[in-house]
Every structure is written in C-alpha cells, then in structure tokens.
C-alpha positions as CSV (number, residue, x, y, z in Angstrom):
1,M,-48.0,46.7,-11.3
2,R,-44.9,48.7,-10.3
3,H,-44.8,46.8,-7.0
4,A,-45.0,43.5,-8.8
5,H,-42.2,44.5,-11.1
6,V,-40.0,45.4,-8.0
7,V,-40.8,42.1,-6.4
8,V,-39.9,40.1,-9.5
9,S,-36.7,42.1,-10.0
10,F,-35.7,41.5,-6.4
11,A,-36.3,37.8,-6.6
12,L,-34.2,37.5,-9.8
13,S,-31.5,39.5,-8.1
14,V,-31.4,37.2,-5.1
15,L,-31.5,34.1,-7.3
16,S,-28.6,35.4,-9.4
17,S,-26.5,36.2,-6.2
18,A,-27.2,32.7,-4.9
19,V,-26.0,31.1,-8.1
20,T,-22.9,33.2,-8.5
21,G,-22.0,32.7,-4.9
22,C,-22.1,28.9,-4.8
23,N,-19.0,27.1,-3.7
24,H,-17.6,24.2,-5.8
25,F,-16.5,21.1,-3.8
26,D,-14.3,18.6,-5.5
27,E,-15.7,15.1,-5.4
28,P,-13.6,12.3,-3.9
29,T,-11.3,10.4,-6.2
30,P,-13.5,7.8,-8.0
31,P,-12.3,4.3,-7.6
32,P,-11.0,2.4,-10.6
33,P,-12.8,-0.7,-11.9
34,T,-12.9,-3.6,-9.4
35,S,-9.5,-5.2,-8.9
36,H,-7.7,-2.9,-11.3
37,M,-4.7,-0.7,-11.3
38,V,-5.2,2.6,-13.2
39,F,-2.3,4.6,-14.5
40,E,-2.9,8.2,-15.6
41,R,-0.7,11.1,-16.7
42,N,-1.5,14.7,-17.5
43,L,1.3,15.0,-20.1
44,S,1.3,13.0,-23.3
45,K,4.8,13.8,-24.6
46,G,6.7,10.6,-25.2
47,N,6.2,7.1,-23.8
48,A,5.2,6.5,-20.2
49,C,5.2,3.4,-18.0
50,L,4.3,2.0,-14.6
51,E,5.9,-1.2,-13.3
52,Y,4.4,-2.4,-10.1
53,S,3.5,-5.3,-7.9
54,W,1.1,-6.0,-5.1
55,L,2.5,-7.0,-1.7
56,S,2.6,-9.8,-0.7
57,E,2.4,-11.1,-4.3
58,G,5.6,-11.5,-6.2
59,K,4.5,-10.9,-9.8
60,R,5.5,-7.6,-11.4
61,Q,2.9,-5.9,-13.7
62,L,3.5,-3.4,-16.4
63,I,1.3,-0.6,-17.9
64,Q,2.8,1.2,-20.9
65,L,1.4,4.3,-22.5
66,N,2.5,5.5,-26.0
67,S,3.0,9.1,-26.8
68,N,-0.7,9.8,-27.5
69,M,-2.1,7.9,-24.5
70,K,-3.0,9.4,-21.2
71,E,-4.5,6.4,-19.4
72,G,-4.1,2.7,-19.1
73,E,-5.2,-0.2,-16.9
74,G,-3.4,-3.2,-15.3
75,A,-4.2,-6.2,-13.2
76,G,-5.4,-5.8,-9.7
77,P,-4.4,-8.0,-6.7
78,M,-5.1,-11.7,-7.2
79,A,-4.7,-12.6,-3.5
80,N,-7.0,-11.3,-0.8
81,D,-4.2,-10.0,1.4
82,A,-2.7,-7.1,-0.6
83,S,-1.3,-4.6,1.9
84,H,0.8,-2.2,-0.3
85,V,1.6,-1.3,-3.8
86,Q,5.3,-1.5,-4.7
87,V,6.1,0.8,-7.6
88,H,9.3,-0.5,-9.1
89,A,9.6,2.1,-11.9
90,L,7.5,5.0,-13.0
91,T,7.8,7.7,-15.7
92,N,5.7,10.2,-17.6
93,G,8.3,10.4,-20.3
94,L,10.2,13.3,-18.7
95,Y,10.3,12.7,-15.0
96,G,10.4,9.4,-13.0
97,L,11.1,7.5,-9.8
98,K,12.0,4.1,-8.6
99,D,11.1,2.0,-5.5
100,W,8.1,3.7,-4.1
101,Q,6.0,1.7,-1.5
102,L,2.4,2.9,-1.4
103,P,1.1,3.7,1.1
104,S,3.9,4.3,3.5
105,G,3.7,3.0,7.1
106,P,1.9,0.0,8.6
107,A,-0.7,-2.0,6.7
108,H,-4.4,-1.0,6.9
109,P,-6.6,-3.6,8.7
110,S,-8.5,-4.2,5.4
111,P,-6.7,-5.4,2.3
112,I,-6.2,-3.2,-0.8
113,V,-8.5,-4.1,-3.7
114,R,-7.6,-1.5,-6.4
115,A,-5.5,1.6,-6.9
116,I,-4.8,4.6,-9.1
117,V,-1.4,6.2,-9.8
118,E,-1.7,9.7,-11.4
119,V,1.4,11.3,-12.8
120,K,1.4,15.0,-12.8
121,E,4.3,17.0,-14.3
122,I,6.7,16.7,-11.4
123,E,4.9,14.5,-8.9
124,A,3.0,11.2,-8.6
125,V,-0.3,10.9,-6.7
126,G,-1.2,7.4,-5.5
127,T,-4.6,6.4,-4.2
128,V,-5.3,2.9,-2.8
129,F,-8.9,1.7,-2.1
130,Y,-9.5,-0.8,0.6
131,Q,-12.1,-3.6,0.9
132,D,-13.8,-1.7,3.8
133,Q,-14.6,1.2,1.3
134,S,-12.0,3.5,2.8
135,Q,-9.1,5.0,0.8
136,R,-5.7,6.6,1.3
137,T,-3.8,9.1,-1.0
138,E,-0.1,9.9,-0.9
139,T,2.1,12.2,-3.1
140,K,5.7,11.5,-4.2
141,A,8.0,13.9,-6.0
142,L,9.4,12.9,-9.3
143,L,13.0,13.3,-10.4
144,P,14.1,14.9,-13.7
145,M,15.7,11.6,-14.8
146,P,15.1,9.0,-17.5
147,I,13.5,5.8,-16.1
148,K,13.4,2.6,-18.1
149,C,10.6,0.1,-17.8
150,P,10.7,-3.4,-19.3
151,T,9.4,-3.7,-22.8
152,T,7.1,-6.6,-21.9
153,H,5.4,-7.9,-18.8
154,A,8.1,-9.0,-16.3
155,A,8.0,-12.6,-15.3
156,E,7.2,-13.5,-11.7
157,M,10.1,-12.7,-9.5
158,P,11.6,-15.3,-7.2
159,R,9.5,-15.4,-4.1
160,A,11.4,-14.0,-1.1
161,D,11.5,-16.0,2.1
162,P,10.6,-14.2,5.3
163,E,13.7,-13.0,7.3
164,I,14.0,-11.9,10.9
165,T,16.6,-9.2,11.5
166,K,15.8,-8.3,15.1
167,L,13.6,-9.0,18.1
168,D,12.4,-6.2,20.3
169,P,12.9,-7.0,23.2
170,G,15.3,-9.8,22.7
171,T,15.3,-10.6,26.4
172,V,12.2,-10.8,28.6
173,E,11.4,-11.4,32.3
174,R,9.9,-14.8,33.1
175,S,6.3,-15.1,34.1
176,T,5.5,-11.7,32.8
177,A,3.2,-11.0,29.8
178,V,5.0,-9.2,27.0
179,T,4.6,-8.2,23.4
180,I,7.5,-9.0,21.1
181,T,8.1,-7.1,17.9
182,L,9.8,-8.9,15.0
183,L,11.7,-6.7,12.5
184,G,12.6,-8.1,9.1
185,S,11.3,-8.5,5.6
186,A,8.9,-10.4,3.3
187,F,6.3,-10.7,6.1
188,T,2.7,-11.2,4.9
189,R,-0.8,-11.3,6.4
190,D,-0.5,-15.1,6.6
191,S,2.8,-15.1,8.5
192,V,2.9,-17.1,11.6
193,V,5.4,-16.7,14.4
194,L,6.8,-19.9,15.8
195,I,8.4,-20.0,19.3
196,D,9.9,-23.4,20.0
197,G,7.4,-24.8,17.5
198,A,4.3,-23.2,19.1
199,N,2.4,-20.5,17.4
200,P,1.1,-17.7,19.6
201,S,-1.2,-15.1,18.1
202,T,0.6,-13.2,15.4
203,Q,-0.3,-9.6,14.4
204,F,0.7,-8.5,10.9
205,V,1.7,-4.8,11.0
206,S,3.6,-4.4,7.7
207,P,5.9,-6.4,5.3
208,S,8.8,-5.6,7.7
209,L,7.0,-5.8,11.1
210,L,5.2,-8.4,13.1
211,E,4.0,-8.5,16.7
212,V,3.3,-11.4,18.9
213,G,1.8,-11.4,22.4
214,L,3.1,-13.8,25.0
215,D,1.2,-14.6,28.2
216,A,2.9,-15.1,31.5
217,D,2.6,-18.9,31.1
218,D,4.4,-18.7,27.8
219,V,7.6,-17.4,29.5
220,A,7.2,-19.1,32.8
221,T,10.5,-21.1,32.4
222,P,13.8,-19.3,31.9
223,G,16.1,-20.2,29.0
224,K,16.5,-19.8,25.3
225,R,13.5,-19.9,22.9
226,R,13.9,-20.5,19.1
227,V,11.9,-18.0,17.1
228,K,11.0,-18.3,13.4
229,V,8.4,-16.9,11.0
230,H,6.5,-19.4,8.8
231,A,4.7,-18.2,5.6
232,A,1.7,-20.4,5.6
233,K,0.6,-19.6,2.1
234,H,3.9,-20.4,0.4
235,G,5.2,-23.0,2.9
236,T,8.5,-21.2,3.5
237,T,10.2,-20.5,6.9
238,S,12.6,-17.8,8.0
239,N,15.9,-17.9,9.7
240,E,16.0,-18.6,13.4
241,V,16.7,-16.1,16.1
242,T,16.8,-16.5,19.9
243,L,14.5,-15.0,22.5
244,T,16.0,-15.1,26.1
245,V,13.8,-15.6,29.1
246,E,15.5,-14.6,32.4
C-alpha cells in the first residue's frame, strides 16, 4: 500500500507541475462581423469618435461612443476593391490623431473586407482583414490633443479625379521593353493607363502608384506619347502627361 501511495503522490505531483508550467498563447485578433468596421477603446472617460472612409470609396463614415460606451460598429466597404482605410479623425476623449492611412505602403493583392480600430490610452491599433483570409496590424501613436469629429454622419465627399504628378522614367529607349511607374493620387483598382488612347496592362500598387508594362513593339517609334489615367468605375480621366520615346 505504501508503494501505491508513493505512485499516486508522484503522479499528482507531475500533473500539478504540468498544469502550472503551461504557457499561455494569445489568440489572433478575431475579425469583426462581415463587412463591418469595429471601433473599440479601453478608456471610457468622455466621448470618443472615429471618422473614416474606405479607399477608393469617397463616403465618410462616423462611429461615436458616449462616455459609458467602449465599443461601436460602422459600415464596411460597399465596393469590392477597398485597398486601405483612411482615418480622418480619431479620439478616445483624451488623445487623438488625424489623417492616418491604414495600412501604410502598397495595397495587398486581395481587397479589405473589414477592420478593427482599437484605441489604447496613448496609441491606436488598426487591423485590416482581407478577402483571402489574411490580416495586417499596425500601431499609431496618439497625440495629447483634442480632436473634433462631426456630430452626424458626414455626407459623401466630392469624388477626386485621378491625377498624374510624375512618370518614372519619363523618357525611354525605343524598341526596348520597359515598366513605367505613374506617381499621383486618387488611383483605384479599376484605374486604366491610356497611352495615345491604347490601354496596356495596368498594375494597381496603391492610391498614389500605378505601374504599366510596355513591350518593345509599344515603343518602336520615337516621339511623344500622351499618357492619362482613366477611372473606369466613375468615368473620370486624369490630366495628361508626356512620355518621350527616343
């Protein structure tokens, strides 16, 4: 009986050690409801708000939290080409920020379908969820400054026409395949580059960057080429710049 008691005691000791030595792993951030924006804060002192829009949509959305609320929901992207979240104004009642594009950098190949913006005491954590089931999280420091959000949902902003500010390179060698980078603004996934009216394959990189590949035959003749960007969805066209073929 003494041996049995020792075995049982040993087994309980091992089990207790295993339980107390377990590591806790944080689970990935759970996605918000389908096609929603979720706004959370860990402080509930004063009013809070999040004013945002989905790029390339032009409609601003507003989520407001009163002093006893810690979470609210807003509308998700209506179009199927959302590439970024534009935070126009954000505050937890004490700290805030303006003009935060989330995530930074080029667009992901898959569109954004939902997002969460979590406001800590002195920082904001934004997580976007893509249609391909991946996600990306970024953190932004808040400033100790009052931020005002509209008191009602903002109306749809005037739609910005695409604009080209620079071609890189602006001069190319004839009969040589080349990739042209267009720098500018208000580019979307449906943007089409037009060169003398023709539309070579356009690659959307970000709202400020497009790429277009030209074959040797496309630049076989020297001269000036007229370059524009057409927004197929909205029917608007950018300014015209010149590509030189030497």
